[in-house]
C-alpha positions in Angstrom: -109.1 -44.0 -41.0 -109.6 -41.2 -43.5 -111.2 -42.2 -46.7 -109.1 -41.5 -49.8 -110.4 -41.6 -53.4 -107.8 -42.3 -55.9 -107.9 -41.1 -59.6 -110.3 -38.3 -58.8 -111.4 -36.5 -62.0 -112.4 -32.8 -62.0 -116.1 -32.2 -61.9 -117.6 -30.7 -65.0 -119.3 -27.4 -64.5 -123.0 -27.4 -65.3 -125.0 -24.5 -66.7 -128.7 -24.0 -67.3 -131.0 -21.9 -69.5 -131.0 -19.2 -66.9 -127.2 -19.1 -66.9 -125.5 -16.0 -68.4 -123.4 -18.3 -70.6 -126.2 -20.5 -72.0 -125.8 -21.0 -75.8 -128.2 -19.0 -78.0 -130.4 -20.5 -80.7 -128.4 -18.6 -83.3 -125.5 -20.9 -82.7 -123.3 -18.4 -80.9 -121.5 -20.2 -78.1 -119.9 -18.0 -75.5 -117.1 -19.1 -73.3 -118.0 -20.0 -69.8 -118.4 -16.8 -67.8 -118.8 -14.5 -70.8 -121.6 -11.9 -70.6 -124.5 -11.7 -73.0 -123.7 -8.0 -73.4 -121.8 -8.8 -76.6 -124.8 -10.5 -78.2 -127.0 -7.5 -77.4 -124.4 -5.2 -78.8 -124.2 -7.1 -82.1 -127.9 -7.1 -82.4 -128.0 -3.3 -81.8 -125.3 -2.8 -84.4 -127.2 -4.8 -87.0 -130.3 -2.7 -86.4 -128.3 0.5 -86.8 -126.8 -0.8 -90.0 -130.2 -1.6 -91.6 -131.7 1.7 -90.5 -128.7 3.6 -92.0 -129.2 1.8 -95.3 -132.9 2.9 -95.4 -131.8 6.6 -94.9 -129.1 6.3 -97.6 -131.5 4.9 -100.1 -134.0 7.6 -99.2 -131.4 10.4 -99.6 -130.2 9.0 -103.0 -133.8 8.9 -104.2 -134.4 12.5 -103.1 -131.3 13.8 -104.8 -132.1 12.0 -108.0 -135.6 13.4 -108.0 -134.4 17.0 -107.4 -131.7 16.7 -110.1 -134.3 15.4 -112.6 -136.6 18.4 -111.9 -133.7 20.8 -112.3 -132.6 19.3 -115.6 -136.0 19.9 -117.0 -136.3 23.5 -115.7 -136.1 26.3 -118.4 -132.7 28.0 -118.4 -132.7 31.7 -118.7 -130.1 33.7 -120.7 -128.1 34.7 -117.6 -127.6 31.1 -116.4 -126.5 30.1 -120.0 -124.1 33.0 -120.2 -126.0 34.7 -122.9 -125.9 38.5 -123.3 -128.5 40.7 -121.7 -131.1 41.9 -124.1 -129.9 44.3 -126.8 -132.4 47.1 -127.3 -130.3 49.4 -129.5 -128.3 50.6 -126.5 -124.7 49.4 -126.0 -124.0 48.4 -122.4 -120.4 47.4 -122.8 -117.8 46.0 -120.5 -114.1 46.2 -121.4 -112.5 42.8 -121.8 -109.0 42.3 -120.2 -106.6 41.6 -123.0 -105.5 38.3 -121.4 -109.1 37.0 -121.6 -108.6 36.8 -125.4 -106.5 33.7 -124.8 -109.3 31.9 -123.0 -108.7 30.0 -119.8 -109.5 31.3 -116.3 -109.2 34.9 -117.4 -112.0 34.4 -119.9 -114.1 32.5 -117.4 -113.8 35.2 -114.9 -114.7 37.8 -117.5 -117.8 35.9 -118.5 -118.9 35.9 -114.9 -118.4 39.6 -114.7 -120.5 40.1 -117.9 -123.4 38.3 -116.3 -123.0 40.2 -113.0 -123.0 43.6 -114.8 -125.8 42.5 -117.2 -123.8 43.7 -120.2 -124.9 43.2 -123.8 -121.6 44.3 -125.4 -117.9 43.7 -125.1 -115.1 46.2 -125.9 -111.8 44.7 -126.7 -108.5 46.2 -127.8 -107.2 44.5 -130.9 -104.5 47.1 -131.8 -102.7 48.5 -128.8 -101.1 51.9 -128.2 -97.7 50.3 -128.5 -98.4 49.1 -132.0 -98.8 45.4 -131.2 -101.8 43.4 -132.3 -103.7 41.2 -130.0 -104.7 38.8 -132.8 -102.9 37.2 -135.7 -103.3 39.4 -138.7 -103.3 38.5 -142.4 -102.2 42.0 -143.3 -98.7 41.5 -144.9 -97.3 44.7 -143.5 -98.3 43.6 -139.9 -96.4 40.4 -140.4 -93.3 42.1 -141.8 -93.0 44.6 -139.0 -93.6 42.0 -136.3 -96.9 43.4 -135.0 -98.3 39.9 -134.3 -95.5 38.6 -132.1 -97.6 39.2 -128.9 -100.9 38.0 -130.4 -103.3 35.7 -128.7 -103.8 32.5 -130.8 -107.4 32.1 -129.8 -108.4 35.8 -130.1 -111.0 35.4 -132.9 -112.4 32.1 -131.5 -112.9 33.9 -128.2 -114.7 36.8 -129.9 -116.7 34.3 -131.9 -118.0 32.7 -128.7 -119.1 36.0 -127.4 -120.9 36.9 -130.6 -122.6 33.5 -130.7 -123.9 34.3 -127.2 -125.4 37.5 -128.4 -122.8 40.1 -127.3 -122.1 43.0 -129.5 -118.4 43.4 -130.1 -116.7 46.8 -130.0 -113.1 46.6 -131.2 -110.7 49.3 -130.2 -107.9 50.2 -132.6 -105.2 52.7 -131.8 -104.2 54.5 -135.0 -101.5 57.1 -135.3 -100.1 56.4 -131.9 -98.0 53.4 -133.0 -94.3 53.4 -132.1 -93.8 49.9 -133.6 -95.0 50.8 -137.2 -93.4 54.2 -137.0 -90.0 52.5 -136.3 -90.3 49.7 -138.8 -92.4 51.0 -141.7 -90.5 53.1 -144.1 -91.9 56.6 -144.8 -94.6 56.3 -142.2 -93.2 58.2 -139.2 -93.3 61.8 -138.0 -89.8 63.2 -138.5 -87.8 66.2 -137.4 -87.2 69.1 -139.8 -84.7 67.2 -142.0 -87.5 64.9 -143.1 -85.5 61.7 -142.4 -84.7 61.6 -138.7 -87.5 60.0 -136.8 -89.1 62.4 -134.3 -89.8 61.2 -130.7 -92.4 62.6 -128.4 -89.8 62.9 -125.6 -86.1 62.4 -125.3 -84.6 59.0 -125.9 -83.4 59.1 -122.3 -87.0 59.5 -121.2 -88.2 56.6 -123.4 -89.7 58.9 -126.0 -91.7 57.2 -128.8 -92.2 57.8 -132.5 -95.6 58.4 -134.0 -97.2 57.6 -137.4 -97.6 60.6 -139.7 -101.3 61.2 -140.6 -100.2 62.6 -143.9 -98.2 59.4 -144.8 -99.9 57.2 -147.3 -97.9 54.2 -146.0 -99.2 54.8 -142.5 -102.8 55.3 -143.7 -102.7 52.2 -145.9 -101.4 50.0 -143.0 -104.1 51.3 -140.7 -106.8 50.8 -143.3 -105.8 47.2 -143.7 -106.1 46.6 -139.9 -109.4 48.4 -139.7 -111.1 46.6 -142.5 -109.8 43.2 -141.2 -111.1 43.9 -137.7 -114.4 45.1 -139.0 -115.4 41.6 -140.2 -115.5 40.4 -136.6 -117.1 43.4 -135.0 -120.3 45.4 -134.6 -118.5 48.6 -133.9 -115.0 49.7 -134.7 -113.7 52.3 -132.2 -110.8 54.4 -133.4 -108.4 55.8 -130.9 -105.6 58.3 -131.4 -106.9 59.6 -134.7 -104.8 62.7 -134.0 -101.5 64.4 -134.4 -98.9 63.6 -131.7 -98.7 65.1 -128.3 -95.7 65.4 -126.0 -93.0 67.7 -124.8 -91.3 68.1 -128.2 -94.2 68.7 -130.6 -92.7 72.0 -131.7 -89.9 70.1 -133.4 -92.3 67.6 -135.2 -92.4 67.7 -139.0 -95.1 66.1 -141.1 -93.8 65.1 -144.5 -96.5 65.7 -147.1 -98.3 68.4 -145.2 -96.8 71.2 -147.3 -97.8 69.6 -150.5 -101.3 68.6 -149.4 -104.5 70.6 -150.0 -105.9 69.3 -146.8 -105.4 70.9 -143.4 -104.5 68.8 -140.4 -108.1 68.7 -139.3 -109.3 67.8 -142.7 -106.8 65.0 -143.2 -108.1 63.4 -140.0 -111.7 63.8 -141.1 -110.8 62.2 -144.4 -109.2 59.3 -142.6 -112.3 58.6 -140.5 -114.5 58.8 -143.6 -112.4 56.3 -145.5 -112.3 54.0 -142.5 -116.1 54.1 -142.3 -116.3 53.3 -146.0 -114.0 50.3 -145.6 -116.1 49.0 -142.6 -119.3 48.9 -144.6 -122.2 47.9 -142.4 -120.0 47.9 -139.3 -120.4 51.1 -137.4 -117.6 53.5 -136.6 -117.0 55.2 -133.3 -114.3 57.9 -132.8 -112.8 58.2 -129.3 -111.7 61.6 -127.9 -111.1 62.7 -124.3 -113.8 64.8 -122.6 -111.9 68.1 -122.9 -111.4 67.7 -126.6 -115.0 66.6 -127.1 -116.3 69.7 -125.5 -113.8 72.3 -126.8 -111.8 70.8 -129.6 -108.0 70.6 -129.3 -105.6 72.6 -131.5 -102.6 70.4 -130.8 -104.2 67.1 -131.4 -106.8 67.9 -134.1 -106.2 71.5 -135.2 -109.9 72.0 -134.3 -112.6 69.5 -133.3 -113.3 65.9 -134.3 -116.8 65.9 -132.9 -118.2 66.3 -136.4 -116.1 63.6 -137.9 -119.0 61.7 -139.3 -118.5 58.7 -137.1 -121.8 57.2 -136.0 -120.7 57.3 -132.3 -118.7 59.9 -130.5 -117.0 57.8 -127.8 -116.2 60.3 -125.1 -113.6 59.2 -122.6 -114.2 60.5 -119.0 -111.6 58.2 -117.4 -108.5 60.3 -117.4 -109.8 63.8 -116.9 -108.2 64.2 -113.4 -104.7 64.1 -114.9 -105.6 66.2 -117.9 -104.9 69.9 -118.4 -107.5 72.3 -117.3 -110.4 72.7 -119.7 -113.7 74.5 -119.8 -117.1 72.9 -119.1 -119.6 75.4 -120.4 -117.5 78.2 -119.0 -116.7 76.5 -115.7 -113.1 75.3 -115.1 -112.7 71.5 -114.8 -110.3 72.0 -111.9 -111.7 70.7 -108.6 -114.6 68.9 -110.3 -115.3 65.3 -109.3 -116.2 62.9 -112.1 -120.0 62.7 -111.2 -120.2 66.5 -111.4 -118.3 66.6 -114.7 -120.6 64.0 -116.2 -123.7 65.8 -115.1 -122.4 69.1 -116.5 -120.9 67.7 -119.7 -123.7 65.5 -121.1 -126.2 68.3 -121.8 -123.5 70.2 -123.7 -122.5 67.1 -125.7 -126.1 66.4 -126.5 -126.4 69.9 -128.0 -123.3 69.3 -130.1 -124.7 65.9 -131.2 -127.9 67.5 -132.4 -126.0 69.9 -134.5 -124.1 67.0 -136.2 -126.7 65.1 -138.2 -124.2 62.3 -139.1 -123.6 61.2 -135.5 -125.9 58.6 -134.0 -125.2 59.4 -130.4 -122.8 59.5 -127.5 -120.8 56.5 -126.2 -119.4 57.6 -122.8 -116.4 55.7 -121.5 -116.4 55.4 -117.7 -114.4 53.6 -115.1 -116.9 53.1 -112.3 -120.4 51.5 -112.5 -121.6 54.1 -110.1 -121.6 56.6 -113.0 -124.1 54.5 -115.0 -126.9 55.9 -112.9 -125.7 59.4 -113.6 -125.8 58.7 -117.3 -129.2 57.1 -117.3 -130.7 60.1 -115.4 -129.4 62.2 -118.2 -131.0 60.0 -120.9 -127.8 58.2 -121.9 -128.0 54.4 -122.0 -124.9 53.7 -124.1 -121.7 53.3 -122.3 -118.4 51.4 -122.1 -117.3 50.4 -118.6 -113.6 50.2 -118.1 -112.6 47.8 -115.3 -110.2 49.2 -112.9 -107.0 47.3 -112.2 -104.8 47.3 -109.2 -101.5 49.0 -110.0 
């Protein structure tokens, strides 16, 4: 008879120290049949974690050490944004007008100053359209609305540049001022009747009025702007100290000319001399185009302004390609490239400067840094570099 065992209980499974699922001393208990691979993996992960911490602490220490050394390193003028050394020569870069307002435009310009190793900045404070780029205290400027497009921070921006050692050249457009000519009574060039405002082109072609160099009202307004700007500048550069140009100059009438003892050329010279007096210790530069600097210009000056008495003759080479033909020492300007023009003109201008004992020197205005080398080879170390803009 087959033996039968009632109430049979399941047999417990035994395991030993050599079993895969034997409990570790750490207290980890693995389910029966579970591999020790998990324990090995955890151990490896802990090792990786601690090694990583060591590397992180080492990296932090190294970075802190390097930063400490850098913070104690002497900072040169370029890294601080200071001007390149001024040795009596103006190496100027034109400031974009929008940089007067600060912000990113100003930051970009400061970077460009350092790149170009400039020691001076040229900035337009009175534009050819008559608007001022700063808030003026001149009452007439307020009355005619010349400050409506001003940059609120203009003088603060200029102050920062001066504090960093940059020489400031302010450019002021003078008798080319359609705003004042339209708004300031008795200041404008007229037609023959003496009352109708003259335009340099037809109204249909957007002709503009000009200030009359014989007008006392026009002169007084400009003198106020010039003397105001001189307080924040090292050089005041006067543009458009001239009679108007344009298609309709034959119809222009200058009230006061007939009664004056001064010729057209003389009244312009007197204007520059008075401006220089008002500027005091601030130097004056007079800007003319290269053709007029070499040969004079009957329409603009009734002669030459190279002997105006300004301490600098600022000679503008930038627009000669579109100018009318002129002579360069007996050679026509037609077909010349700018480098050739500079090389041919500078010796002639130097001769004219030597004949004029009141002029300190030339201040060429160029639009490409490649021409700086041409100037230096000719012994000219002053310049204003105009930054080209995409049109």
